[in-house]
C-alpha positions as CSV (number, residue, x, y, z in Angstrom):
1,M,187.4,48.3,18.9
2,A,183.6,47.4,19.4
3,Q,182.0,45.9,16.5
4,Q,178.8,48.0,15.4
5,E,175.6,46.1,15.8
6,M,173.9,45.2,12.8
7,S,171.1,48.1,11.7
8,E,167.7,47.5,10.7
9,D,169.1,48.3,7.0
10,E,171.7,46.0,7.0
11,T,168.9,42.9,8.1
12,T,167.0,43.8,5.3
13,L,169.8,44.0,2.9
14,R,170.9,40.1,3.8
15,E,167.5,39.1,3.3
16,Q,167.2,40.8,0.1
17,L,170.6,39.2,-0.8
18,D,169.3,35.8,0.5
19,A,166.6,35.6,-1.4
20,L,168.7,36.5,-5.0
21,R,170.9,34.0,-4.1
22,A,168.1,31.4,-4.0
23,L,167.6,32.3,-7.0
24,S,170.7,33.0,-9.2
25,G,172.7,30.4,-8.7
26,G,170.4,27.8,-11.2
27,V,170.1,30.7,-13.7
28,A,173.8,31.4,-14.0
29,H,174.6,27.3,-14.6
30,E,172.0,27.7,-17.3
31,I,173.4,30.5,-19.4
32,R,176.8,29.1,-18.9
33,N,176.2,25.8,-20.6
34,P,175.1,27.5,-23.9
35,L,177.9,30.1,-23.9
36,A,180.6,27.5,-23.7
37,V,178.9,26.1,-26.9
38,I,179.2,29.4,-28.5
39,Q,183.0,29.5,-27.5
40,S,183.8,25.9,-28.4
41,L,182.2,26.8,-32.2
42,V,183.9,30.0,-32.5
43,Q,187.1,28.4,-31.9
44,L,185.9,26.0,-34.4
45,L,185.1,28.2,-37.1
46,A,188.2,30.5,-36.6
47,S,190.5,27.9,-37.3
48,K,188.7,26.7,-40.8
49,T,188.5,29.9,-42.1
50,E,191.9,32.3,-43.7
51,N,190.0,35.4,-44.1
52,A,191.3,37.7,-41.9
53,S,188.5,40.4,-40.9
54,Q,186.5,37.1,-40.3
55,K,189.3,35.8,-37.7
56,E,189.1,38.7,-36.5
57,L,185.6,38.7,-36.0
58,A,186.0,35.8,-34.0
59,R,188.5,37.3,-31.4
60,S,185.9,40.0,-31.1
61,I,183.5,37.3,-30.2
62,L,185.9,35.5,-28.0
63,T,186.4,38.4,-25.8
64,E,182.9,39.1,-25.4
65,V,182.6,35.2,-24.4
66,Q,185.4,35.3,-22.0
67,R,183.8,38.6,-20.1
68,L,180.7,36.9,-19.9
69,N,181.9,34.2,-18.6
70,Q,183.7,36.0,-15.8
71,L,180.6,37.7,-14.6
72,L,178.7,34.3,-14.4
73,S,182.1,33.1,-12.3
74,E,182.0,36.2,-10.2
75,F,178.0,35.8,-10.1
76,L,178.1,32.1,-8.9
77,Q,181.0,33.1,-6.0
78,F,178.0,35.6,-5.3
79,S,175.3,32.9,-5.3
80,S,177.0,29.8,-4.1
81,P,180.3,31.0,-2.2
82,P,182.7,28.8,-1.2
83,E,183.7,27.4,2.6
84,L,186.2,29.3,4.3
85,N,188.8,27.5,5.0
86,R,190.9,30.1,8.2
87,A,194.4,30.3,8.6
88,S,196.8,32.3,10.9
89,L,198.7,34.4,9.2
90,S,200.8,37.9,9.2
91,V,198.6,41.2,8.8
92,E,202.1,42.5,7.2
93,T,202.1,39.8,4.5
94,L,198.1,39.9,3.9
95,I,198.5,44.1,3.5
96,N,201.7,44.1,1.1
97,K,200.6,41.1,-1.2
98,A,197.1,42.9,-1.5
99,L,199.2,46.1,-2.2
100,T,201.4,44.3,-4.6
101,F,198.3,43.3,-7.0
102,A,195.9,45.8,-6.6
103,I,198.2,49.1,-7.3
104,S,200.3,48.8,-10.7
105,P,204.3,50.2,-10.7
106,D,202.7,53.8,-12.5
107,Q,200.3,54.3,-10.0
108,L,202.8,53.9,-7.2
109,E,204.6,56.4,-8.3
110,R,202.1,59.2,-7.7
111,L,200.0,57.2,-4.9
112,E,201.4,58.5,-1.5
113,I,200.8,55.2,0.7
114,K,200.7,55.2,4.5
115,I,200.6,52.2,6.3
116,D,199.9,51.9,10.1
117,I,200.1,48.4,11.4
118,P,200.6,47.2,15.1
119,P,204.6,47.3,16.2
120,D,204.4,43.8,17.7
121,R,203.7,42.2,13.6
122,P,200.2,40.8,14.6
123,S,198.9,37.5,12.8
124,V,195.5,37.3,12.0
125,T,192.7,33.9,11.4
126,V,190.8,34.8,8.7
127,D,190.5,33.0,5.3
128,P,193.6,34.2,3.3
129,D,192.1,33.6,-0.1
130,L,188.8,35.6,0.7
131,F,190.5,37.9,2.5
132,H,193.3,39.0,-0.2
133,Q,190.2,39.0,-2.5
134,V,188.2,41.4,-0.7
135,L,191.7,43.6,0.0
136,L,192.1,43.7,-3.9
137,N,188.6,45.1,-4.4
138,V,188.9,47.5,-1.7
139,I,192.1,49.1,-2.5
140,G,191.9,48.8,-6.2
141,N,188.4,51.0,-5.9
142,A,189.7,53.6,-3.1
143,V,192.5,53.8,-6.2
144,Q,190.3,54.1,-8.9
145,S,188.1,56.8,-7.2
146,M,191.5,59.4,-6.6
147,K,192.2,58.3,-10.6
148,G,195.6,56.9,-9.4
149,I,196.6,60.3,-7.3
150,G,196.2,61.2,-3.9
151,I,196.9,59.6,-0.4
152,L,196.0,56.2,0.4
153,E,196.0,55.7,4.1
154,I,196.1,51.9,5.9
155,R,195.4,51.5,9.5
156,V,195.5,48.3,11.3
157,E,194.0,47.2,14.7
158,V,194.0,44.2,16.6
159,S,193.1,42.8,19.7
160,D,192.2,39.3,21.3
161,R,188.6,39.9,20.4
162,H,189.1,41.8,16.6
163,F,191.0,42.6,13.8
164,G,190.0,46.1,11.9
165,I,191.6,47.6,8.5
166,Q,190.7,51.0,7.8
167,I,191.2,52.2,4.4
168,K,190.9,55.8,4.1
169,D,191.5,57.6,0.4
170,T,191.7,61.0,-0.8
171,G,188.7,60.7,-3.7
172,I,185.9,61.9,-5.1
173,G,183.6,60.0,-2.8
174,I,180.3,58.3,-2.6
175,S,177.3,60.1,-2.8
176,S,174.4,59.9,0.0
177,E,172.0,58.1,-2.6
178,N,174.8,55.8,-4.3
179,M,175.6,54.9,-0.3
180,E,172.3,53.3,-0.1
181,K,172.7,50.5,-3.0
182,I,177.1,50.4,-2.6
183,F,176.5,46.5,-1.7
184,L,173.6,45.9,-3.9
185,P,174.9,43.4,-7.2
186,F,175.4,44.8,-10.4
187,F,174.9,48.4,-8.9
188,T,178.0,50.4,-10.1
189,T,179.6,53.6,-11.0
190,R,182.4,52.2,-12.6
191,R,182.6,52.2,-16.8
192,G,182.7,48.3,-17.3
193,G,182.5,47.6,-14.0
194,T,180.1,43.8,-13.0
195,G,178.6,46.2,-9.8
196,L,179.8,42.6,-8.1
197,G,182.9,43.2,-6.3
198,L,181.5,45.1,-3.5
199,A,178.9,42.8,-3.3
200,I,180.9,39.5,-2.8
201,S,183.5,41.4,-0.5
202,H,180.3,42.3,1.6
203,Q,179.3,39.1,1.6
204,I,182.8,37.6,2.5
205,I,183.4,40.1,5.9
206,I,179.4,38.3,6.6
207,R,180.7,35.5,6.5
208,H,183.8,36.0,9.0
209,G,180.9,37.3,11.2
210,G,181.8,40.8,10.6
211,T,181.1,44.1,9.0
212,L,181.9,46.2,6.3
213,Y,181.0,50.1,6.0
214,F,181.8,53.0,4.5
215,K,181.8,56.6,6.3
216,E,182.4,59.9,4.4
217,N,185.8,61.4,5.5
218,K,185.6,65.3,6.9
219,D,188.3,66.8,4.1
220,Q,188.0,64.8,1.3
221,G,187.4,61.0,0.0
222,M,186.4,58.1,2.1
223,T,187.2,55.6,4.5
224,L,186.4,52.1,4.6
225,F,185.8,50.0,7.5
226,I,186.2,46.0,8.0
227,E,185.9,44.9,11.3
228,V,186.3,40.8,11.9
229,P,185.2,39.2,15.3
230,Q,188.5,36.8,15.7
231,H,191.1,35.0,18.2
232,A,194.6,37.5,17.3
233,T,198.0,35.6,17.9
234,R,201.3,37.2,17.8
235,T,204.4,36.5,16.1
236,E,207.7,36.8,17.2
């Protein structure tokens, strides 16, 4: 499994993202400070009123503040990513944990999930938390593209030099125009999405020294490829 060479477009994207990260961290912190003040004041006002409509208004404001805080947390992770803490763990455990958190029980009833993991139960060396975050995002996106109904295929390839995951769906796919923007922060086609999930996932894989990319399936949907160079071990 040969890792693809970095294309000129990917090099340009990385340079643009580096420039954006250099600017964005301070901006996010400056927004978070007054937002914390707003949250405290609204909570105080809500505790001092008995008016039902005013309490409901306060709850609505707090909901929006929490949404903004979540956005800022993602933005700060993008601008100031945490250090990698690599550990060896079972590929099977990694995949099963991600599926448990990314797919709800009612979706499981409507999805056909196919998993192809090498029979010798390989282990890989990655940052468990960050890699879990990547899998949650990309599996969730695949399920959403199928509107919760379809076939999800996960194929794992492990060698002494590379670890790869292919996630194939039967969803609506990605237009060629959007494919060029898919890893840009704040670009999203999902209503209510932040547009940071894939940007952060892409960054995490890059920091592992790997690549993350999409290809259109011949029949229907897309396949996402994750390839990370590493020394793989085997579990008995």
